[in-house]
C-alpha positions in Angstrom: -7.2 -11.5 -17.5 -4.8 -9.0 -16.0 -1.2 -9.3 -14.7 -0.3 -6.9 -11.9 3.4 -6.1 -11.2 4.2 -4.1 -8.1 7.9 -3.5 -7.8 9.3 -2.5 -4.4 12.8 -1.7 -3.3 13.8 -5.4 -2.7 10.7 -7.5 -3.6 8.2 -7.8 -6.4 4.6 -8.7 -6.0 2.8 -10.4 -8.9 -0.9 -10.9 -9.1 -3.4 -12.2 -11.6 -7.0 -10.9 -11.8 -9.9 -12.2 -13.7 -12.2 -9.2 -13.8 -12.3 -8.1 -10.2 -11.3 -11.5 -8.7 -7.8 -12.2 -7.5 -6.6 -15.5 -8.9 -3.1 -15.7 -7.5 -0.6 -13.6 -5.7 3.2 -14.1 -5.4 5.9 -12.2 -3.6 9.4 -12.8 -5.0 12.9 -11.5 -5.0 13.9 -9.7 -8.2 16.2 -12.4 -9.4 13.3 -14.9 -9.6 11.2 -12.5 -11.8 11.6 -14.1 -15.2 11.2 -17.7 -13.9 8.0 -16.7 -12.0 6.7 -14.8 -15.0 7.1 -17.9 -17.2 5.2 -20.0 -14.7 2.4 -17.5 -14.6 2.2 -17.4 -18.4 1.9 -21.2 -18.6 -0.8 -21.4 -15.9 -2.7 -18.3 -17.1 -2.4 -18.1 -20.9 -5.6 -15.9 -20.9 -3.6 -12.9 -19.6 -3.7 -10.1 -22.2 -2.9 -6.9 -20.2 -0.4 -5.9 -17.6 0.2 -2.9 -15.3 3.5 -2.0 -13.7 3.8 0.0 -10.5 7.3 0.7 -9.4 8.6 2.5 -6.3 11.8 0.6 -6.8 13.7 0.0 -10.0 12.6 -2.5 -12.7 15.3 -3.6 -15.1 15.0 -2.9 -18.8 15.2 -6.7 -19.4 12.1 -7.3 -17.3 10.2 -4.4 -18.7 11.0 -5.5 -22.3 9.8 -9.0 -21.5 6.5 -7.8 -20.2 5.9 -5.4 -23.1 6.7 -8.3 -25.5 4.2 -10.6 -23.8 1.3 -8.3 -22.9 -0.3 -4.9 -23.6 1.6 -3.1 -20.8 0.8 0.0 -18.9 3.5 1.7 -16.7 1.8 3.7 -14.0 2.9 7.3 -13.5 1.3 10.7 -12.7 0.0 11.0 -16.3 -2.0 7.7 -16.2 -5.8 8.0 -16.4 -7.2 7.3 -13.0 -10.7 6.8 -11.6 -10.7 9.8 -9.2 -10.2 13.6 -9.4 -6.7 14.4 -8.2 -6.5 17.8 -6.5 -3.1 17.1 -4.9 -1.0 20.4 -5.0 2.0 18.5 -6.4 0.5 15.6 -8.5 3.9 14.7 -10.1 5.3 13.9 -6.6 2.3 11.6 -5.6 3.7 8.1 -5.3 2.3 5.4 -7.5 1.5 3.3 -4.5 -0.7 6.0 -3.1 -2.4 6.5 -6.5 -3.2 2.8 -6.5 -4.7 2.9 -3.0 -6.8 5.9 -3.8 -8.0 4.2 -7.0 -9.1 1.1 -5.0 -11.0 3.4 -2.6 -12.7 5.2 -5.6 -14.0 2.0 -7.1 -14.6 -0.2 -4.1 -16.2 2.5 -2.0 -17.8 4.9 -4.5 -19.6 7.9 -3.2 -18.2 7.6 0.3 -15.7 9.4 2.4 -12.7 7.1 2.7 -9.5 7.2 4.6 -6.8 4.7 3.5 -4.1 4.0 5.9 -1.1 2.1 4.5 1.2 0.8 7.3 4.4 0.0 5.4 7.9 1.5 5.4 6.2 4.8 6.0 2.6 5.1 7.2 0.5 7.0 4.7 -2.9 8.5 5.2 -4.9 9.3 2.1 -8.4 10.8 2.0 -10.9 10.5 -0.8 -14.1 12.5 -0.5 -17.6 11.3 -1.3 -17.4 13.6 -4.3 -14.5 11.4 -5.6 -11.9 14.1 -5.0 -8.5 13.5 -3.5 -6.7 16.4 -1.8 -4.0 14.6 0.2 -3.3 13.2 3.6 -0.2 12.6 5.7 3.1 10.6 5.8 4.8 9.5 9.0 7.6 7.0 9.9 6.5 3.4 9.8 7.1 0.7 12.5 10.5 -0.5 11.4 11.7 3.1 10.7 10.9 4.0 14.3 13.0 1.1 15.7 15.9 2.0 13.3 15.7 5.7 14.3 15.9 5.0 18.0 19.0 2.9 17.4 20.7 5.1 14.8 20.2 8.5 16.6 21.2 7.4 20.1 24.4 6.0 21.6 23.0 3.1 23.6 19.5 2.0 22.4 19.7 -1.4 20.6 18.3 -2.2 17.2 15.2 -4.4 17.9 12.9 -6.5 15.8 9.3 -5.4 15.9 7.5 -7.3 18.7 3.9 -6.6 19.7 3.4 -5.6 23.3 0.2 -5.7 25.3 1.2 -3.6 28.3 1.3 0.2 28.1 4.1 0.8 30.7 7.4 -0.7 29.8 9.4 -1.9 32.8 12.7 -2.3 31.0 14.5 -0.4 28.2 13.5 -3.1 25.7 9.9 -3.2 26.7 9.8 0.6 26.8 11.1 0.8 23.2 8.4 -1.7 22.1 5.7 0.2 23.9 6.9 3.5 22.4 7.0 2.1 18.8 3.7 0.2 19.0 1.6 2.3 21.3 2.9 5.5 19.6 1.7 4.2 16.2 -1.7 3.0 17.7 -2.3 6.4 19.3 -1.3 8.2 16.1 -3.6 6.2 13.9 -6.5 6.4 16.2 -5.9 10.1 16.5 -5.9 10.6 12.8 -9.1 8.5 12.4 -10.8 10.5 15.2 -9.8 13.8 13.6 -11.1 12.7 10.2 -14.4 11.4 11.7 -15.0 14.8 13.4 -14.7 16.5 10.0 -16.2 14.0 7.5 -19.4 12.1 8.1 -19.8 8.4 7.5 -16.1 7.8 7.2 -14.9 4.4 5.9 -11.4 3.5 7.1 -9.2 1.0 5.3 -6.0 -0.4 6.9 -3.6 -2.1 4.6 0.2 -2.6 4.2 2.8 -5.0 5.6 2.5 -4.0 9.2 -1.3 -3.9 9.2 -1.6 -7.3 10.9 0.4 -6.0 13.9 -2.0 -3.1 14.3 -5.5 -4.0 13.3 -6.7 -5.7 16.5 -5.3 -2.9 18.7 -7.1 0.0 17.1 -10.1 1.4 18.9 -11.8 2.7 15.8 -13.7 0.4 13.4 -11.7 -0.4 10.2 -11.6 -2.6 7.2 -8.3 -4.5 7.2 -7.1 -5.9 3.8 -3.8 -7.0 2.5 -4.6 -6.7 -1.2 -6.0 -3.2 -1.5 -3.1 -1.8 -3.5 -3.2 -4.8 -6.0 -7.0 -4.2 -6.4 -6.3 -0.5 -7.1 -3.7 -1.4 -9.8 -6.2 -3.7 -11.4 -8.9 -1.0 -11.4 -6.5 1.4 -13.0 -5.6 -1.1 -15.7 -9.3 -1.7 -16.4 -9.9 2.1 -16.4 -7.3 2.4 -19.2 -8.3 -0.4 -21.5 -9.5 0.7 -24.9 
C-alpha cells in the first residue's frame, strides 16, 4: 500500500492507495500532521511506500518521520515519470503539474488529453497521444481574480466567490461575480475549443478546488474529478518502485 503526501501552502492532503484504489483521503492543517500520520499507520499497517509532493514547505521533522516509517520518494524534476517531458524548462515545471500529467499518461494512455486544474492558478496541461508533454498555460484562478479586483482598485470590495447564473450584472457586486465566473468559463471553453480544433479526439479533465464551481457551466464535455493529482502521485510512486 502507498501513502501519498501532498503539501500545499497551508494544508496537507494525505491519501492511502491499495494498488490503484483510493482507500482514504484526509485534508489537514500542518500542525495536525504527526497525529494524523499516527492514525493512518495504525489503520493501514500494510503501507510500505510513500511519495511527497510539496508546493509548500514540509518541515524536516515531518520529512524525517516519513523516511523513518516508509520507503519515501520526494518528487522533483529528476524523478522518473511515465511520460516524455518536452517542456523547454523542465526544472521549473511544478510538481503538481507533473502529477497531473502522470495521471493523464496512465489513466488515458494513447489519447490526446488536456488537464485543467482550477486552483489558486488555473493550469492547462496537454499530453499528446504519443505520450509527449510540451506545456500548456497558466492564468489567474477564481480567488486571485477577486483579490486582484479589490487590491488594484480604490473602491471595489473584496468578495467571496459566489456562483452567478445571469450574464449581465445589475450592480457592482453582481458585475464582479459575473466578471470572475463568466470570465473563467469563457476562458476555459475557449481553450478547450482551440485544443479541439488542433488535436483530434481530445479528452478533457477538470480538477482542482474550484472545479465544482465550474463543471456544470462549461459547454464542452469534460471529465470532472477531485482526486486526479493524488492518482498521479500514486502512479509516479508505482513507476519508481524497484
